[in-house]
N, C-alpha and C positions, 0 to 999 in steps of 0.2 A: 255439325255443321261446320264447327272452328277448327278442326285439324287444321295446319298451314299446309298448302299448297305446295309441292315441292317441283321448283320453276327446273326449264330442261338444262338450264345451264350454270345453275347457282346463282347466290343472290347478286353478285357482282360480277356478272360473268362479264369476260372480256375475251376476243378474238382479234384474229390478224384483220377485219374490217371494219371493226367498231363494238361498239356495247351492244348489247341483247334485247333490244327496246321492249318485246314481252317481259322479260324476265326482271327488267327496272318498272315497269309497270307494277309486276303484280306484288315485287317488293317495297314498294313506295307504299300502295293502299295499305297492304298487310302491316308497317309500321307505323301510318296515319294512326289505323286503327288501333292498335296495340297501347296506342300512348293515352287514350280515353277510358274512362270508367262510368259505368253508368248513369251514376249521381253528376258527374262533368256536363250530361246532357240533358237532364232531366227523366231519366227511366229511374223504375225501381230497382233496388240490386236486393235480391230475395234469399242474399248470402249463398247461393249455390256454387260449389265447389267448381273454379275454371279452371280448365287445363290449358290455357293459354291467357297470357295476360289482355286487357283490354278490353273492351265490345265484342262481340258474337258478331258473327257475319249477318244474323238474322236481323237482330237490332240494329245493326247498320243499316240495312234494306229497309227496315221501317221507317228509321228515322231520315230516310233519302224518299222513302214512296217509291222503290220499286222494288220488284220480286228477289227472294233470294235467289234463286236459281240467275237472275240477269246478273244481281250482283258479284255471285262465286266467280261465272264466268267472266266478267271483267279484273276480277281480283287475279285470277288466274292467268291474267295477260293478254286477253281478249277483248282489245278494244273497237275491234271493227263494229263500224255502223254505230257509235255512240254517239246518242246526239249532245249538241252544247248543254241543253236543256237538263240533261239526266249528270252530267259532268259538273254542273252548277248546284245542282242539287245534293249531290256526294260529295262535295268541297263545303259546304255549308253543313251539311249533318258531322263530317269530319273535323270543321272547325279551323279549315287550314287557311293559311295567312293569304297574301297576293301572290307572292312569290310561291307559295306552295300551290297553289292554284292554277299559276301558269304551268308550270313544272306539271302537273298533272294531265292539261292537255295538250302539251306536247308530246308527253309519251303517249297518250292514248290519239291525238289524232294531229300526227307528224305535219309539218309542213312540207310540201317538194321543195328542196332547194336545187341550184342549177347543179350543173355537175362539174365539179373542180378538180384540177391536179391534188392529188391526194400532200403532196409534199409542196403543194404553193407556199410559199414566203410572204408573210406579210410586209408591207412597206408603207412606213409614215411620209406623210405630204411633207415636203419640203419647207409649205408656210409654216405647219405646226413643229417642225424643228427648229424655225426662226423664234415662234411662239416661245417656244421654252427656253431658248436662250434668253431672251429678252423679259423673262420671268425672275428678276433678283431678289434674294431673299426668301423665296420660297421654295421648297424642295416640291419637284411637279416631272411625274413620269407619264408615258402614256403605254399602257397594258393592253394588249391586243387576245385572241383568243389562247385556251389552255393555262389565262394569267401570264402569257409572257410576256418580258417586259422589252418593250422595244426603242424605247428613248426614254432620254433624261437629261435634266438639266446640271449644271455643277453643283447645287447645291445638294442636288438629290444625293448624287454621290459624295459629297460629304459629311449627309445622314447617315446612308444606307449602304456607302462603299461603292468603289468603282466598278461598277458591273463589265465596264470595258475592259480589264481581265480576265473575264469569265468567258469562255467559247461561248458561242453564240447560242448553241441548245441550251446550258446551262444556265440563261437568264430568263429564270423562269420562277414565279415565286413558291410556287408548292417545291420545286426541287431544294430552293432554298432553305425554308421554312422548315421540311421535313429530314433532309440530307444535310445540312451544317450544321454542327454545335452549335457554330458562333453565332446563329441567327436567335438560338435560344437565350442567349445575353442580350443580345441585342433588344428583344420584345419585355418588359417587364410582365407584360400579361399573354405569356406563348401560346397557354393553351386555346387560348380564345381567338388569337390568331391562327393557329392552328386549325379551330375548328370554324372559324369564318372562309378559311382556304377552301376548304373542303366542300362547304354550302355553295361556294360562288363554283367551282370544278362541277359539282351536281349539276348546278342551273344550264352551267355549260353543256355536259352531257346530254340533259334532257331537249336541246337545242339541236344537238347535233348527235346522234347516236351512233350516225355511220362516218366518225371521224375516227381515223386510225390512227392518227397521233395522240390523239385524246385518251383512244385507249390503250396507246403504249404507256402513255404518263402514268395511268392508273394504276397498271400492270405492275412498271418498275417500280413505283411509289409502295405498292402492296405488299410487292416482295423482300424493300429492302428498310421499310418502317413499321412496327406492330402499330404505333399511334393511327399513321395514316388507315391502316385495315379496320381499326376497331371504328374510326370516325365515318369511314366511306359505308360501313353496314350500317349507321343509322338514319343514312338515306336521307339526312335533313338539308334543304335549298335554303340558299338567300339572294338577293341580288346586291350587288354593291352600290352604296349610296353616300352614310356620311359617319361620321361618329368619333371619336377619340384615342389617340393610341401613343402610349407610353415608351418609348423609348431610352434605353442606358447606354447613351453614347461615350466612347472610351475617351473623348477631348473634356468633354462639358459635362458630363453626368448625366442626370436623368432629365428627359424631354417630355414635356405634356405639349401634343400638337393635337387639332384638331383637321380632320380631314374629309375634302368632298370629292366625289367621282362624277365624273360628268361623262355622259355617252356623246359621243360626237354622231352626227346624224348625217355621215357621208355613205353610211351602208358598210361600213369596215367590220362594223362591231368592236372600234377601238375606244378605252375610254383614255379622257385625262384626268389625273389622281393630283391632287394638289394637299401640301401639309403647313399649316401655321399654328402662330402661334397667339396666345390672347395677348392684346398689345401691353406694354408697360410689366409683365410679367419675367420671371424669370430666365424660361425658356424662349422670348423673344431675345431676351441678351444672349442668351445663351447662341440662337440662330445667327442674330448678328456680328459675335463674335466668329463666329464659323466663317460668315462670308466675307469677314475682315480679312483671315485668314489665307483665303484664296487656295492655290494648289498646294498648301501645307496640309489644310481641312482635309483634302480630298486625298489623297497620301495617308493621313490617319483612319479616313474613314474606311479607303481600302484594305485596311486590315481586317472589317467586317466579313469582305468578302473573298476574299485571297484564301487561297487554298493554303 
């Protein structure tokens, strides 16, 4: 019962109109099950040879309180008519995080979104642009769908590079991280940044599997970056929240910055991301120097993002 079902279009199927939701559901459940061992969930392990890693389907079904046939259909991508109670039980059995639970729900019971033009451009409200300009000494920017960078202040340009020098379609964090070698130098912990970036895109894909622009982005990165292909295949998901980033700046050296992500409540799916340093720290002094250098710091930072 634990042979891996083959999805009709492969584990990370992309097409002209979006991602294959059934394949996404199938692969997500399979990879979550594969990471668990019987002892992780209180089941005896009799040492039998396992042809695939992790729990067997019948073991997972037992933990969730559903039939093996029912769970098998779900793992094969058939999430029609599945109840929220069953999804909750499976999420508990798989030890899913809150983000993973939400992702499973999006895949199995997708919400009906209003039809919008495929090439619809995101706009930042003028008041938000004014807010960015008024934030002094703190790098801040607005991020939209698909990790697009929509607006930023002078300090963000001084730290991350002047994104105004890039074509609009290139102002995207995933493209910067995976396709521009200079960003490997910018982020001290590049591997973690890359993993987080893919996890955010996975979360977006679960909410909008029919987004052709997201599908095109995933397809492009899959072709051009081996690291992206490997991380995308893990099906890990994460929501933007807060944390610490270590930046290697060409002018002031290494910065340790705390970041906060604030989801805007205006229905745009945009987020305000800010970075700040601990008061009195060397990083705080470095930010103060960058702020005092003004346009000179921005020009130096532009070397980070310029071709």
